[in-house]
C-alpha positions in Angstrom: 143.0 93.7 143.4 139.4 93.3 144.6 138.2 94.8 141.4 140.2 92.3 139.3 138.8 89.3 141.4 135.3 90.7 141.1 135.6 91.1 137.4 137.0 87.6 137.0 134.2 86.0 138.9 131.6 88.1 137.1 133.0 87.0 133.7 133.2 83.4 134.9 129.6 83.6 136.0 128.5 85.1 132.7 130.3 82.4 130.8 128.7 79.7 132.8 125.3 81.3 132.4 125.8 81.6 128.6 127.1 78.0 128.2 125.0 76.2 130.7 122.5 74.8 128.2 124.8 74.4 125.2 125.1 70.6 125.9 121.3 70.2 126.5 120.8 67.7 123.7 124.1 66.0 124.2 123.1 65.1 127.7 119.9 63.6 126.4 121.8 61.6 123.7 120.2 63.4 120.8 122.4 64.5 117.9 122.3 68.1 117.1 124.3 71.2 116.0 126.9 72.6 118.4 125.6 76.0 119.7 127.8 79.0 119.7 128.0 81.4 122.6 125.6 84.3 122.2 124.6 83.0 118.7 123.1 79.7 119.6 122.2 77.4 116.7 121.0 80.2 114.5 124.1 82.4 114.0 123.1 83.9 110.7 119.7 85.0 112.1 121.1 86.5 115.3 123.7 88.5 113.3 121.1 89.5 110.7 123.3 88.2 107.9 120.8 85.7 106.5 117.2 84.5 106.6 116.2 82.2 109.5 115.3 79.5 106.9 118.9 79.1 105.9 120.1 78.4 109.5 117.3 75.9 109.8 118.2 74.4 106.5 121.9 73.9 107.6 120.6 71.8 110.5 118.1 69.9 108.4 120.7 68.9 105.8 123.3 68.0 108.5 121.1 65.8 110.6 118.4 64.4 108.3 118.8 60.6 108.2 120.8 60.6 111.5 117.8 61.2 113.7 114.1 60.9 113.5 113.8 64.3 115.0 114.7 66.0 111.7 112.5 65.3 108.7 108.9 64.9 107.6 107.9 61.9 109.7 107.9 63.8 113.0 106.3 66.8 111.4 103.2 64.8 110.6 103.2 63.5 114.1 103.2 67.0 115.5 100.7 68.5 113.1 98.2 65.7 112.7 98.7 62.4 114.7 99.6 64.1 118.0 98.0 67.4 117.4 96.4 67.4 120.9 100.0 67.7 122.3 100.9 70.6 120.0 97.7 72.7 119.7 99.3 76.2 120.0 101.6 78.2 117.8 104.6 79.6 119.7 103.3 83.2 119.2 100.4 82.4 121.6 103.1 82.2 124.3 104.3 85.8 123.9 101.2 87.7 122.9 99.8 90.1 125.6 96.1 90.0 125.0 95.4 92.6 127.7 97.5 95.2 125.9 96.4 94.1 122.4 92.8 92.8 122.4 92.5 93.1 118.6 95.6 91.4 117.3 95.5 89.1 120.4 92.2 87.7 119.0 93.8 86.6 115.7 93.4 82.8 115.5 97.1 82.4 114.6 98.2 83.6 118.0 95.3 82.3 120.1 95.8 79.4 122.5 93.8 76.3 121.7 90.7 76.8 123.8 90.1 80.3 122.4 91.2 79.3 118.9 88.5 76.7 118.7 85.8 79.2 119.5 87.1 81.9 117.1 87.7 79.3 114.3 84.1 78.2 114.6 83.0 81.8 114.0 85.1 82.5 111.0 85.0 79.2 109.1 81.4 79.5 107.8 82.4 82.8 106.1 85.2 81.1 104.1 83.4 78.1 102.7 83.7 77.3 98.9 80.1 78.5 98.4 80.8 81.8 100.2 84.0 82.4 98.2 82.2 81.6 95.0 79.7 84.3 95.9 82.6 86.7 96.4 84.2 85.8 93.1 82.4 88.6 91.0 84.1 91.1 93.3 87.5 89.5 92.6 86.7 89.6 88.8 85.8 93.3 88.9 89.0 94.2 90.7 91.0 92.0 88.3 89.7 94.2 85.5 90.8 97.2 87.5 94.3 95.7 87.8 94.6 95.1 84.1 93.4 98.7 83.4 96.0 100.0 85.9 98.8 98.1 84.2 97.8 99.2 80.7 97.9 102.8 81.8 101.4 102.2 83.0 102.4 100.8 79.6 101.0 103.4 77.3 104.4 104.0 75.8 105.3 100.3 75.2 107.2 97.9 77.4 107.4 99.0 81.0 108.8 97.8 84.4 106.8 97.1 87.5 107.6 96.3 91.1 105.6 93.0 91.2 105.2 92.9 94.9 103.9 96.5 95.1 101.4 95.9 92.3 100.3 92.7 93.8 99.8 94.4 97.2 97.6 97.1 95.6 95.4 94.3 94.0 95.0 92.3 97.2 94.4 95.4 99.3 91.6 96.4 96.9 90.0 93.0 97.2 90.3 92.8 101.0 88.8 96.3 101.3 85.8 95.4 99.2 85.1 91.9 100.6 85.9 92.6 104.2 84.8 96.3 104.7 82.5 96.8 101.6 84.4 99.8 100.3 86.3 100.8 97.2 89.7 101.8 98.6 91.0 103.2 95.3 94.4 101.4 95.8 95.3 101.7 92.2 95.5 105.5 92.6 98.7 107.2 93.8 98.1 109.2 96.9 100.2 111.0 99.5 100.2 109.7 103.0 100.9 113.2 104.2 97.6 114.3 102.8 95.5 111.5 104.1 96.4 108.0 105.4 94.8 105.5 102.9 93.7 101.9 103.3 96.8 100.8 101.4 99.2 102.9 103.5 97.7 101.6 106.8 97.8 98.0 105.6 101.5 98.2 104.8 102.2 99.8 108.2 100.3 97.0 109.9 102.3 94.3 108.1 105.6 96.1 108.7 104.9 96.1 112.4 104.2 92.3 112.4 107.7 91.8 110.9 109.1 93.7 113.9 106.9 91.7 116.3 108.2 88.3 115.0 111.8 89.5 115.4 110.9 90.4 118.9 109.3 86.9 119.5 112.6 85.4 118.2 114.7 87.4 120.7 112.5 86.7 123.7 112.5 83.0 122.8 116.2 83.2 123.4 116.2 85.7 126.2 112.8 85.5 127.9 113.7 88.2 130.5 113.6 90.8 127.8 109.8 90.8 127.7 109.8 92.3 131.3 111.6 95.4 130.0 110.5 95.7 126.4 107.2 95.0 124.6 106.7 95.2 120.9 103.1 95.3 119.6 101.9 92.9 116.9 99.8 95.6 115.2 100.5 99.4 115.7 97.9 101.4 117.8 97.6 103.7 114.8 96.3 101.0 112.5 94.1 99.5 115.2 92.4 102.8 115.5 92.1 103.3 111.8 90.6 99.9 111.0 88.3 100.1 114.1 86.8 103.4 112.8 86.5 101.7 109.3 84.7 98.7 110.8 82.2 100.9 112.8 81.4 102.9 109.7 81.1 99.8 107.5 78.8 98.0 109.9 76.6 101.0 110.2 76.5 101.5 106.5 75.6 97.9 105.8 72.8 97.9 108.3 71.1 100.7 106.3 71.6 99.0 102.9 70.7 95.6 101.3 72.7 92.5 102.2 75.6 91.4 100.0 77.5 88.1 99.6 80.8 89.1 101.2 82.7 88.7 104.5 81.4 91.9 106.0 77.9 90.5 105.7 79.0 87.3 107.5 80.4 89.5 110.2 77.2 91.4 110.5 75.1 88.2 110.7 77.5 86.9 113.3 77.2 90.0 115.4 73.4 89.7 115.3 73.5 86.0 116.2 76.2 86.0 118.9 76.4 89.6 120.0 80.0 90.2 119.1 81.2 93.7 119.7 83.0 95.8 117.1 86.5 94.9 118.5 85.7 91.2 118.2 84.4 91.8 114.6 87.6 93.7 113.7 89.8 90.9 115.0 88.2 88.6 112.5 88.5 91.1 109.7 92.2 91.7 110.4 92.7 87.9 110.4 91.2 87.8 106.9 93.2 90.9 106.0 96.5 89.4 107.1 95.9 86.2 105.0 94.4 88.0 102.0 96.8 90.9 101.7 100.5 90.1 102.4 100.7 86.4 101.9 98.5 86.4 98.7 100.5 89.3 97.2 103.7 87.3 98.0 102.4 84.3 96.1 101.2 86.4 93.1 104.5 88.3 92.7 106.7 85.2 93.0 104.4 83.3 90.6 104.8 86.1 88.0 108.6 86.0 88.6 108.9 82.3 87.9 106.7 82.6 84.8 108.7 85.6 83.6 111.9 83.6 84.0 110.4 80.6 82.1 108.9 81.9 78.9 107.9 78.4 77.6 106.0 77.7 80.8 104.4 81.2 80.6 103.2 80.4 77.0 101.9 77.0 78.0 99.8 78.6 80.7 98.6 81.3 78.4 97.5 78.7 75.8 95.6 76.7 78.5 93.7 79.9 79.5 93.1 80.9 75.9 91.8 77.5 74.9 89.4 77.5 77.9 88.1 80.9 77.1 87.6 80.0 73.5 85.6 76.9 74.5 83.5 78.8 77.1 82.4 82.0 75.5 85.3 84.0 77.1 84.1 83.0 80.5 86.4 81.9 83.4 84.1 81.3 86.4 85.2 80.4 89.9 84.9 76.6 89.4 86.8 76.6 86.2 89.5 78.9 87.5 90.2 76.6 90.5 90.4 73.5 88.3 92.6 74.7 85.4 95.3 72.0 85.7 98.4 73.8 84.5 97.5 77.0 86.4 97.1 74.8 89.5 100.5 73.2 88.9 102.2 76.6 88.4 100.8 78.0 91.7 101.7 74.8 93.5 105.3 74.9 92.3 105.5 78.6 93.3 104.2 77.7 96.8 106.9 75.0 97.0 109.8 77.2 95.9 108.7 80.4 97.7 106.5 79.2 100.6 105.0 82.4 102.0 105.4 81.3 105.6 108.5 79.0 105.2 108.6 77.6 108.8 106.2 76.9 111.7 106.9 77.0 115.4 104.6 74.7 117.4 104.2 74.9 121.2 104.0 71.7 123.2 100.7 71.9 125.3 100.8 68.3 126.7 103.8 66.2 127.6 104.7 63.5 125.1 107.7 61.3 124.3 109.2 60.4 120.9 111.6 57.6 120.3 114.6 58.0 118.1 115.8 55.4 115.6 118.4 54.3 118.1 115.8 53.7 120.8 116.6 56.8 122.8 113.5 58.7 123.9 113.1 62.5 124.0 110.5 63.8 126.4 108.8 67.0 125.2 107.3 69.1 127.9 104.6 71.8 127.9 106.2 75.1 126.9 108.9 73.4 124.6 108.9 74.6 121.0 109.2 72.5 117.9 110.3 74.2 114.7 109.1 72.8 111.3 111.2 73.9 108.4 108.8 73.8 105.4 111.5 75.5 103.2 113.9 72.6 103.9 111.4 69.9 103.0 110.2 71.8 100.0 113.8 72.1 98.7 114.9 68.6 99.5 116.3 67.0 96.4 115.3 63.5 97.7 111.7 64.5 97.2 112.1 67.3 94.5 114.9 66.7 92.0 116.4 70.0 90.9 114.6 71.8 93.8 115.5 75.3 92.7 114.1 74.8 89.2 110.5 75.9 88.3 109.0 72.6 87.1 105.2 72.8 87.5 104.8 69.4 85.8 106.1 67.7 88.9 102.6 68.3 90.3 100.7 67.0 87.3 97.9 64.5 87.7 100.1 61.8 86.0 102.8 62.4 88.7 100.3 62.2 91.6 99.5 65.9 91.9 100.0 67.7 95.2 98.3 64.8 97.0 101.3 62.5 96.5 103.6 65.0 98.3 101.1 65.9 101.0 100.7 62.2 101.8 104.4 62.0 102.1 104.4 64.9 104.5 106.8 67.0 102.4 104.3 69.6 100.9 102.6 71.8 103.4 102.6 75.4 102.0 99.5 76.2 104.2 100.5 74.0 107.1 98.5 70.9 107.9 96.2 69.4 110.4 93.4 71.2 112.3 95.3 74.5 112.3 95.8 74.6 108.6 95.4 78.1 107.1 91.7 79.1 107.1 92.1 81.6 104.2 93.7 79.0 101.8 90.9 78.8 99.3 90.2 82.5 99.2 93.9 83.2 98.8 94.2 80.8 95.9 91.2 82.2 94.2 92.4 85.8 94.1 95.9 84.6 93.2 94.8 82.5 90.3 92.5 85.3 89.1 95.3 87.8 89.0 97.8 85.5 87.3 95.2 84.5 84.6 94.4 88.1 83.8 98.0 89.3 83.6 99.1 86.3 81.5 96.2 86.9 79.1 97.0 90.6 78.6 100.8 90.9 79.0 104.0 89.1 78.1 106.3 88.9 81.1 110.1 89.3 81.3 112.6 89.8 84.1 114.2 93.2 84.7 118.0 93.5 85.1 117.3 94.8 88.6 116.1 91.3 89.7 118.5 88.7 90.9 118.6 85.4 89.0 118.5 83.0 91.9 115.9 82.3 94.6 117.9 83.7 97.6 115.6 85.2 100.1 115.9 88.4 102.0 117.3 88.3 105.5 114.5 90.6 106.8 111.0 89.6 107.5 109.4 86.2 108.4 107.4 86.1 105.1 109.2 84.9 102.0 110.7 87.6 99.8 113.3 87.5 97.0 116.3 89.5 98.2 116.4 92.9 96.4 112.8 92.7 95.2 110.9 91.5 92.1 111.1 93.8 89.1 109.4 92.6 85.9 109.0 93.9 82.4 105.5 93.8 80.9 104.5 94.2 77.2 100.9 94.3 76.3 99.8 91.5 73.9 
């Protein structure tokens, strides 16, 4: 009998513990979804059945218009107007910088005071003039990409894994610009023989996916972090890239200077006395932005152009006309200003935003008033989630949101500025913590698309799904099942 009573009170206590905060917002007179026991307000994510963005989107669509706390108005307040109260990303709350000094120095996960210092160090290496100086490297590697694809298509039409090809291209650029090496990522190698730059880059990114899942879990169950810790980057890749950095810095000191990010790091080391670990932290920040997210943008851009042959041909003609009028030259300034190419990339960023949501950490208490006059008090440590995917797919702002319509960003329609001013277009975030690698990422993306479109006709393989449904795994956008395209040399 004692056992039965003990079990009853244990289960009762567990039930109370699990349901204690389920009416948190109701008590504060704020409308919101009804949480479920164990699953909270994100059941699909907890069960692993769908991507987090779809749980967020359900909430967005249900409560947009009912409360000021769902929609673009508050997002602009958080990212720009009241940035001083939301200076940190949520990941800064969970990162253990003592255990991970390298990944813990990434600006994305740094708290505001340290972020300002590191940002000031990295920004001068990513100005337009600096990237313009790196553009010849991008051009050379773009030529390697075309050669690689032509070798694959020696027997006519062929199929590619667009994400894999894009990753090889961005990895080659990052290796050259950041470490000053030719990584030979367009050659097939065996990891068992020797771990390559490409292999280790993929291992590093795969670990970040696990880390963000871990951050999600400890956001729900904070006590878990006292028993389990998941690294942001693996020790193996930290060691690999640290050795690469030491070798690259030593090699550059004995050769002439070069207009790339490695040279900026070497100059910074001489000026501020940064050690190799601090240098590597900056390099891996560049790597993270330039490798995975850019490859995601390139592969999804190719997918949407392959699905829409008339758009593909319109873009091809724009590039051909420019080349004919400029002695077959497509320099950095011209590349970044081609209007239809800009529209195609902007529309891809809207449909497949590489980082489709943001989690901002409150750093200073603030109150927001709802439309009915009720105030919500946000305290330090509270987290605000911004669903970029939901705003980018809202038919109020983007009619036929799942359709690829680059013209919606034409100059006649107000361009991207119109939607940015409305607070409904933020593929790189917004405010002081907007993505630092934005311009470089766009440069290598546009260069890849232009070269591929000029040399190949794109189609969609039967292996590729016909809708835009995103994989349930990973925090970076990815079409469920992968992107497989057919290419035919022109």
